[in-house]
N, C-alpha and C positions, 0 to 999 in steps of 0.2 A: 505494499499497499505506500501511500505518500507519506512523506516525513512529517512529523507532529510539529506543528509552529512552534517557533522560538519566543519563549516569553523570558526578557530579561531581569528574574526575580535578583534583586541584590542586597546583600547583607551589611548593605551601609546606609545611610541615610542619604537623600537624595531630594532635591528641590524639585515638586511636581505644582503644577496650576491646576485650580479646580476651574470649572466654567465660569466664564464672564459672570460677575454679581454674586458669585457663591463665597460667604466668609466662614471659614472654621471657627468652630467654637468648641470643638471638642476631638481629640485623636485617640486611635487606640492600635497598637501592634500585635498582631499574632506572630506564629514563629515564621510564615512567611507570606504575611498579608497585612495591608493599613486599613482601616475603618475612621470617617472623617464624619461628623456631626455638624452641619451646617447652622448658622444662626437662626436661620428659617425652617428649621426642624428636617431637614433633607438627609440622607446619609447615601454617603459615597463610599465606595469599597474599589480596591484592588489588589492585586499581587496573585499567589497561588490558590485557584479554587476548585482544586480535587475532590473536597469533600462535598462543596456546594456553601462553604462559611462565608463566599463573597455576597450570596442572598438573591443571585440573578437567575435562579430558578433552571441553572445549570452546572457544570462543574467546570466551566471555561476559564481559563487564566488570563490577569489583564495588565498591563503596561502602565495604563492610565487610570485615573479616577472613572468611575460609572456611577451614575445616581442608583440608586436601586428603587424601582418602579413599585414594588411593591406596597410600600407605604404610602406613595402619592396616590397609586389606585385605592386603596382603602381609607385615604384620607386621614391619614394617622400623621402626627408631627413625634418626630425622632427627640426624644429627651438626652438619651446618654447610650453609649455603645463601649462594649467591653471585648476584645479578641481575647481567645483562648489558642492553644497551639493549633488547633484545625476547625476552631468553630468561632462562631461570633454571636454574643448576646447583646439584644437590642431593647431598649426601655423607651415606648411609643404611647402618646396618648392621641385620644381624638381630639 
C-alpha cells in the first residue's frame, strides 16, 4: 500500500499560530499531543491522534491546531482541558 503520511511530532516546544482571532486561555500537553482552550470556549488540538485523543472522531495525527467541532455542534463552551498520556479530558458547559 501507500506509505503513511509523515507527521512531524516533535519532542520540544514549537511556536504555532491558532486561526485568526483565536486567543489561547489554557493549554495542556499529553505525551505526544497538545490541546488549547480559547477565550471564547473553543477547543483546538493537534499532535499524535492514534487513540482518538484529538477529538476529531478519527485517529488522524495533525501538525497544526484544528478546532474540535463536537463542542461547536453541541453548543458547548469548553472551560478546561487536561491531556493525559493517550487521552484528553474536557470540561464543557452549555
